[in-house]
N, C-alpha and C positions, 0 to 999 in steps of 0.2 A: 340462333345458332352462331357460334363463334367460328373464326377462321380455321382454328385447329380441327374442330369437328368437321368442317367442310373438307379439309385436306384428307382426313381419314375416310370420309364418305367417298371421295374420289378414288383413294387408294383401294378401298374395299370393293368399289364398283368394278374397277379394272381387275381385281383379284378374281371376282366371280367368273370373268371370261376365261380364265386359265384353269380354275379348279372346278368348273361346272357346278358351282353352288347355286342355290335357288334365291337367296336373299342375303343382303349385307348383314342381317342379324345372325346368320349362321356362321359368320367368320370370326376369327380371333387373330390378334397380333401378339406375338410373344417377343418381347424386347429385352435383350441383355443390356443393362445400363453400364457401359464399359467403353471408355474412350479407346478407339481402335484406329490403326493406320490402314489405308486402302490396300497396301501390300498384303496385310493379313487375310483379306478376303480372297485374293487370288491364290494365296497359299492354301486356304480352306478349300476352294474349288478344286485345286490340284489334288489335295489330300482325299477329297471325296471321290474324285474321278479315278484315283488309283487304289481305292480302298478294297477292291475285290467284291464289293456289294452290288456291282453291276447297276449302278444308278445312271439314269439318263438325265443329263444336265444341259440345259439350254438357256442362254441369256434371252431375256424378253424385254419388251418395251411397254411402258405404261406410266401412270401417275403414281409411282412408288416412292418418290422423294429420294431416290438413290438407285444405283445399279442393281438389277434384279435378275435372279435365275429361277427357272422352273425346274424342280427336282422331282423325278419319278423313280419308283422302284420297279422291279419286274412285274409286279401285280397292278401297276398303274396307280398305286397310292401316290399322292402328290402334295407338295408344299411349295411355297415360294420363299426364297431367301433374299433378303435385301440388305445392302451395305449402307451403313451410316457412320459418320465420324463418332457418333455417340454410342455405337455398339450394333451388334448383329440383331436383325429382326427376322422372325419366321412368321409367315402368314399361312393359315391353315383353315380348313372347315372345322369349326369347334367340335361338332359331334362326330367327326370322322376319327374315331378312336384308333382304327387300324393304321391310318396315316401317322397319327401321333405316336403310336407304339413302334411303327416300322421305320419311320424316317427321322423324326425329331431327335430321338436319342443318338442316332448316328451323327447328325449335324452337331448336336451339343458336344458329343465326345470329340469330334474333329476340331471344333472351335476351342475347347479346353486344351487340346494337344498343341494347337498352333499358338495360343496365347501363353501357355506355359513355356513353350520353347523360345518364342521370339519377343514376348513383352518384357518390360523392365520391372524392377522391384516394386514400383508403385502399384502395378497391376496385381502382383502376388500378395500385396498387403491386404487387399480387400477383393479377392478374386471372385467375380461372378456370384456374388452373394444374394442377389435379388433379381427377379424377373418381373417386368411390368406386363400385365395381361390386359389387353384392351379390346373391347367389343363395342358394338353399336346396338342400342335397344330399339324397341318398336316405335319409340317416340323420336328416333334419330338423335339420341343423346349419346355422347361418348362416355363409356364407363371404364374405369381403371381400378385394378387391384394389384397387389404385389404378392408374389409367392417366393419362398426361400430359394428354390431352384427349379429347373425344368422337370426334373424327375418327380418332384412333389406335385407339380401341375398335372403331368401325365397320369400319375397315380390317382389323384383326386378326380380327374375326368373319367378315368377308367372305372373307378368305383361308382360314380354317378350312373354310368352306362350299365353296369352290372345291376344296380338297384332298379333302374328303369326296365331292364329286360326281365328281371325277376317279377316285377309288378305285372308286366304284360303276360308272362307265362301263367301266373296265378289267375289272372282274369280269363285267359283262354281255357285253363283247366275248369274254372267255374262254368263257363259257357258250354264246354264239352259235357260236363256232368249234367247240366240242365237238359241238353239235347238227348243224352242217353236216357235220362229219367222219362222224358216225354215219349221216346220210342218204346220203352218198356211199358208205360201206361197204355199206349195205343195197342201194343201186342196183347196185353191183358184184356182189353175191351173186345178185341177180335176173338180171342180164345174163350171168352165167357159163354157157357152153354145157354142155348135158347130155352126159354120157359116152355114146359109142355102145356098144351091146351087141355083144359078139363071139360068134360061133357056136362 
């Protein structure tokens, strides 16, 4: 294992404490590769605080490799936002589609607004065109992939969840049909008339 993977394991381990996750394999890091100033992050926090979305925002301590905030909505969906010189990072439970749908787009929209307003022309030339998605697999290896934007990632994960739910529903329907058939067969056996005894 290399030092970079070790740092991610530390970061994900501390993330579990705040997001009530069960394993580092359930977590995801979404990183905007975008050189940013620290004042942009405070502007983002101010923007999110005043957005009218009633978000609960609290600075937290941990091995996040940057200043970090726990962000929750009214339904207790939660993510962690981390500031880096190399861009914004969002830590979330990968399978928590509700948090991804409820909070991540708000943060993404706020970040775009701040960067559009305060960043220079260099940022506008190639603005947030790629998101790095990082996870840890069961062998404790760091996996990375790139998506075009945060919206693409959220849509992709939502579709995966829909497919998984449909598969579960179909399986449950099969099990219910089997139980119903067994009940009907048992009722038929009970109702079957007894044979008359012949002399």
